[in-house]
N, C-alpha and C positions, 0 to 999 in steps of 0.2 A: 597447580595443573589436575582437572579432574579425571579420573578414571573412567577407560571407556569399554564395553563392553557388547554382543552381540544380542541379537535375541536369536532363542534357540529355535524360532518358529521359522524364520526366514533362513535358517541354512537348510541343505540337501543332507537326509539321513545319515549317508556315510562320514560326512561331517561333524556332526552333532559331537561325537562321546570325545571327539579333539577338542571342540569346542568345550566344552565341560572342564575339560584338564587346564586350558590354557583359561578360562574365566577364575579356576580356582587360584591359580600363579599370579594374574592379574590383579585380584582381591586382595592377597596375599601381599604385596608390591605397594599394593594403596593402604593398607595399615603403615607399611615402612617410610612412605615417603607424606608422613604428616609432618607439619611445620615447628622445630621444636624453636619458638626464638620470642622477643618483646616485639609486639603489637603494636603500632601504630597509628590511629586514624585520625587526620590532619585534616581540617577546615580551614578555609582562608575565610574569616567573616570582619562584619563591619562592626559587632556589637556582640559582647556572649556574656552570661552572667550566669554564677552558683547561685543557690538558694537550698538552706536546710532550713526544714520545720519553720518554715514562713521567713526565716531571715534573711538578707543579702550577703554571703561569705565575701565572694569574689567577683570581679567585673572588672572587665576589658572593653576599650574602644578595638579599632583597625587591628589587626592582627589573628592570630591564629587561636583555632581552640585543638585542643592535641588530646583525645582519649586513648588511655594508655592501658593495655594489656598485658598481664604480667603470664610468662609461661614457668611452670614449678621448677624448668632447667635453666632460667637466666642467669648472667652472671653480669661484673662489671661492665665486660665488655661489649654486652649486647646494649647496656645503657648511655655507653659512652657513644655508639654507632646511631642510636636513634636521638641522642640530644645533639651531635654533631648533624646529623641527616637534617632535621627537621628546622633549627637554627638556619642552615645555607641552604633550603628549598627554596628554590628562584619561582617563588609565586604572583610576584608583586608586578604591576608596570612601571618603567621608570617614568616620573613623572616631566622629567625633563627632557629627555630623546623620545618618548612617545613609544618606546619597546615592551611590549607585552612580554613576561615570564621571564624578566629581567634582574628584578632585584629579591632579595628577600628578609626577613622578618627586622634583622638588624638594623641593615640597611637604610629602611623607611623610619628605624626608630618606632613600633610597634611594640604591642605587648604581646605574651602568649598567657594560655590559661592552659593547665594539664590537670585532666579530670581521670583519677583511675576507675577504671571499667575491666572490672573482669569477666564481664558475661563477652567480649570480645573472643574469648576461649571456650565458648558455650559452643556445644554440640549437640543435636537430636539425636534423644533414644528413643524411638519411635514419636511422640507428639511433645515429651517431656523435654526439657532441656538438662542438660548435663556439665556439669565445669568442672570434670576432675583435673585438667591438664592443667588449670589455670594455678599459679601459687596459692598455696594455702593464707590466710590472711594471718598469720602470726609472723609468717615468714617474709610475706609482701608489706605489709607495714613500713617496716624499716627500710624496706630495699626502695620502695616507693618514693618515701624520703630523700633516701641519699639520691634517686632520679632528678626528686627539685632542686636537691642543690648542686649538682650539676648543671643543671640550665641555669640557675639563678649564677653561676662561679665562669662559664663560660659567655654570657650576656652580661644583662642588666639586672642585680635582684630585686628592683622595684619595677622591673617589664614582666617579672615572673608571677604568676598566680596561680593557686592550687584551689579544690575545692577540697570535701572534708573524707579522708580515706573511712571505707565502709560506711558512710550515712546513706538514706535515702534522700538522694539531690536531685533537684529540680534544675536542669542546664537548659538555659533559654541563649539560642546562637540565632543570630541573622547572619546567614551563610551569603559572601558576597559572588557570585557567580552565577550558581553556583561552582565552588572549586570543593572538591574533596578527595583525599590522598589517601593511599593506604600503604604504609613502610612495615616492614617485617625485618631483624635485624638478622635474621637467617643470609643475608642478599649482602651482608659486611663479606661472606667470606668468598663470595666470587669478585 
């Protein structure tokens, strides 16, 4: 939820000093409201693929492309939540009944392509991106690999594909809908 504040120019002069104090406390609380969770951007696709150095490393047909951002404070419970929610998201039409938003990727026997993307935790400092809250690469690589394993154990190992951690990847997708959802594992405590 964005932090809101007033413009001092729109307030009467007697309210300006009170508003300055309110702004300081509003901005202080905004800093404490930062999301500390694993983040996933889930896209329903008719096809998706990942290339590294001109070579295809993974591709799927219909299913989900999941861009995964790891926060420096993520734990196994965050990974469990993301895995469970992604696999159970009802983003597909039930072809036998015609009902939309009725089936998940497993019910349709579709595939999932996971792609590690630390830039999901980028913030702009001026015009330059800063990624200081993303999990550091030496910790993130084994954590991401364990997330991929969770998906494979929870579904079918052959239905879960992934990119190459830390590589410059070209991700090609045909978004179906388009349907794009964002998930944060902090929602698991609600």
